[in-house]
N, C-alpha and C positions, 0 to 999 in steps of 0.2 A: 529160189524156193518161194512158191506161192503161199499166201495166207490160208489157214484152214477155212473151210466152208462152214458157216454157222446155220444151224437149222432154225427156221423162223416160221411164223404164221402171218397170214393176212386174212381179212374178212371183207367180202363185198356185200354191203347191206343195201338192198334195194327197197325203195318205197313204192307205194301203189301207182305212182305216176312214172316209174321207171328211172328215177333218179337214184344216184349211188352217194353213200355217205363217204365224204372225203375230208382229210385233215389237210390244212394248209400249214406247212412247217417251214421254219428258217434254220439253215445250218449255222451253228454257233461259230464256225470258223470262216474267216474271210474267203471268198467275197460275200458271204452271207446269203447265198442264194435260196430261193424259196421253192417249194415243191408241193404239189397236191399228191396225197398218198392214201392208200387204204389203211384203216387201223390194223395194227398187228405188232408182233414182236416175238421174242424167244421164249420158249417154254421154261419155266421154273423146274427145279428138281422135282421128279416123280409126277410131273404134270403132263398129260397127254397134249397132242397138238390141238385138239378140239377144246380142251379146257383152256389152254393158253390163248386161243383165239377169242374165246368169250371173255376171259379176264382182261385182255388188252382192250377189247372193244369197250369194256366198262371203264377201265382206267383212263384210256386216251380220249374217248368220245362221250363218256357219261351215259352210254346206252347199255342197259342191262337186259340181255336176252337169255331165256331159258334154254334155247336150242339153236342149232345150226340146221340149215335145210339141206346142206349137202357139200360135196367136194367139187371145186372147178378144175383143180389140177396143180401141179408143182411147177415152179419156175426157178431158174437160176438167175441170180441178179448179181451185179457188180456196181459199187457206187462209192463215193467219197462222202464221209460224214464226220464232222468234228476234226477235220485234218487226218483222218485215217481211211485207208482203203478197206471196204468191206466186201466180203463175198458171202452170199446167203443162198441157201435152198429153202424156198419158201412154199409152204403148203397154203394154197388159197382156197378158202371156204366161202360159202355164200348163205345168206339169210334174206328172206323176204319179210317185210314188216307190213302189217295192215294200217289202215288210217288211224285207228285208235292208238296203236304203238307209236306212230310218228307224232300224233298230237301230245301224247302223254310223256314222250321221251324228253329228258332233260339232257339236251345235247350241249355240252360245254367242254372247254378245253381241259384236258387232264394233265398228267405229268408224263414226260418222256425223258429218258436218260441222256440222249444225245442231241436231239433235235429240239428247237424251241417251238412249241406249238403255238400258232397264231389264232386259228379258229377252226371250227368244224361246221360242215354244212352239207346240204343236199345239192348235188350237181347232176345236170344232164350230161352225159358223157361228151356229147359234141361241144358243149360249153366249156367243160374242162379242158378239152383238147385245143380249143380256140383261145383259151385264156393266156397263152404265151408262157405258162408255167409248165415245167416238166411234170408228167403224170406218172405215178410210181405204184405198181410195177409197170414198166413200159409194155408188158404183154397184156395189160388190162383190157384194152379193146377186143383182142382175140379171145381172151377168157370169156368175156361178157357176151361176145357173138355166139360162143358155143352154148350159151343158155337159151337161145331162141329156137 
């Protein structure tokens, strides 16, 4: 019997230079692999997916936005984290930030329940893919391509 699929959210935040905000996180379980991932997580009780996405963005990346610009799509993901297999159905939203928002943003590592967050930064997608680290969700390139 497979584990239940958890509903979750992710946010692709893009700056004026086309860079995406990614978190570098380390799995606390051996072999302690690192991943680049979009901010996101599960909704809390009575919270919409959009509200969860904005809250997770603030908690994990320190970036407080008042709105999301749209919905990129839903992806099903499977991964191992903290020694546990996870199955998620993720709603992926996007937001564009202007230069003033990027300059004013206090982008700092927040708190995550399972992964150990190392840092947060703006990445060109090609650089993230060439970094040698897994990029999560793995469907991110196709989702961002759909925005063009």
